[in-house]
N, C-alpha and C positions, 0 to 999 in steps of 0.2 A: 374219397381221396382226401377230402378237405379235412375229414377227421383224424387221418393218419398224420397230416402235417401240423395239426394241433396237437397231437399226442407227442410227436418229436419236439415241439417247441415246448411242451410243457417239462419233458425229460430234461430236455437242454437247460431250461430255466432252474430246475431242481439241482441238476448236476452243478450249474455255476454257484447257486446259492451253499452248495455243501463245501465249496471251497473257500468261501468267504468266512472271516472270523465271526464267532458268535456277537451279535449285535444287542441282544436283548436277553434279558432273564425274567422269565414269567414263573412266578411261585403262587402255588395254591396252598392256603393253610389249612391244617387238621392236625388230628393225634394219630399217630402210628398204632396198628392193631386192629384185629378183625372185629373186635367188641365196639369200635367206634365208627365203623364203615359208614353207617347210613344215620349217624348222629347229626343234629344241625351244626355242630362245630366243625363238621367235615366237608362243608358245601365246597370249600376250595379244593379238597383232593377230589371229590366227585367231578368237579368242572375240570380238573387236569385229566383224569381218566377220559372224560368225553373228548376233549383236546387231542389226546394221544389216538384215540379212535379214528378222529376225522382226518389228521394229518398224518397217519401211520407211524407214529413215534410209540417209543418204550421207554418208561421212566422206570428202570431197574438197575441202574449202576449207583453203587454206594459212594458218595463223594460229598464234602464240603458239610458234614453231619445232616446229610438227606440222601434221598433217591432222586437221580437226576436221568435226563435224556434229551437228545437233541432233536428238533423238529424244524422243518422249512416252512413257515407261514407267511403267506404273501410275499414269496420271494424273499424273505428274511431268515436268516439261520439263527435260532433261538435256543436258550436252554430252559427245558422245562424242569421244575423241581418241586417235590414234596418234603419239607423237613421232617426229619425224623426225631426232632428233639423234644416233642410234645409242644403244644400250642405257646405255653408261657414262656418258651426259650426260643422262640422262631428266628428271633433275630441273630441268633449265634449262626444258623446255616445261611441266612441272607448274606450277611456280612462276609462270611466266607467265600461265597460263590463270587460276590461282587468284587472281592480283592483278588481272588484267582484270575479272573477273566478281566480285570481292570476295567470295570463297566461303572458308569455313574449311575447314582440312583435315578436319573432323568431316564434311563433306559431300562429302569425295573417296573415290572408291572406286577402287582399283589392282587389274588383274587381271594375272597373271604366272605365269610357269613356276617350277615347284620339282622339284628332282632329288630330294628327299627322299621324294616320293610317286610311287607307280606311275602308269604312265598310265591313265586311267580314274578316278583319285581326285581329290577335291577338298578344300579346307580353306579355311574363312573364320577370319579373326582381326581383332580391332578394333584392335591395335597389335602392336609386336614390333619385334626388331632386324632388319638386312638378311639376316642368316643366310648371308652369303657370295655374295648376288646383288648385281651391280654397279648395276643398275637401281634397286633399292630403297635401296642406299647411297647413290647420286646424290640420289634425293628426299630421303632423310632429312637429308643434307647442307644442301639448299635450302630446306626447311622447317623445320628446327630441331625438329622433333617427331617421334616414332615413333607417334603416336596418330592413326591413319585406317584406315579398313577396308580389307581387301584379301581378294581370292579368290584363292588359290592353286591353279594347275592343274597335277597331276602330270605330268611327262615323263620319269619312269624314272631310276633311280640309274645311274651309270656302271657300265660292265661289271666293272671291277676297280678297287680304290683307287688305283691308280698311274696309272690312265687319265688324260690331260690333260683338265682341266675345260673348257677353252674349246672344245677339239676335241668334246668331248661335246656341250655345249649348242648348238654351230654344226652339228652332224650332222642329218641329216634323219630325220623319222619313218619307221618301216617302214609298209607299207599297213596291216597289222592294227592298229598302234599309233595311225595317224592316223584310223582308223575308230572306235577307243575314245575316243580325244581329242575328235573330234566328238560323240560320244554323250553327253559330260558337259555340252556347252554347254546344253540344255535346262534342266539343272539349275541351271547358271550363272544362266541367266535368272530362275528360281524364286528364287534366293538374292538376286539384284540386286533384284527385287520386294520382296522381304521387307525388305531393308536401307532401301529407300526409303520403304516404307508403314509398317513395323512396327518391329522390333528386330534388331541383328546377332544376338542369341541366337536368334530364330527362323530366320535365314538358316544359322546353324550347324546347327540341327537338320535343316535340309534338305540341306545341303551336306557335311556333316562325316561322314555316316554311311556306311558301306562302299558304294560303288557296285557 
């Protein structure tokens, strides 16, 4: 009987959240096209796919130069976004979505690949520079601020310093790397829930520790 009451409580909470306005926009960065699906630069897209599966969402509507869908996460109604502009122009999609929903960059969360972190590592930051990431560089240019939460997903460092960066981020994960990457996504979701309902510091406590 208690399980039935809990189910009704959950359904009621989700219905209430669905009537609330969009409070946050969660963007996973990547490149559109099947040929890029499992490349390192698409870690953000892969994270969004996992989030959709976990929270019962679908990112399949074309809007704001991206694919979008709504989800309820930790009682918050959020917009999930995959920019379709290609990585270097990600800021166009992000700016358009923020403007449409009248949402501050403080309530924007970007999930993206980081070559300075090993595969299987995560790092949450509340602000910062692009650090050589062209998707973040575009977002900074379009928003005019570097203050917005982001979750960095480790995709591994270049094999050697002279290795071409573009070739590295567009290379595919090895099977064991992809498994390690996917193993971080439950923690990404925990971090998201903390950002949405508590503080970025709480998310850092969960995500920034060694996986």
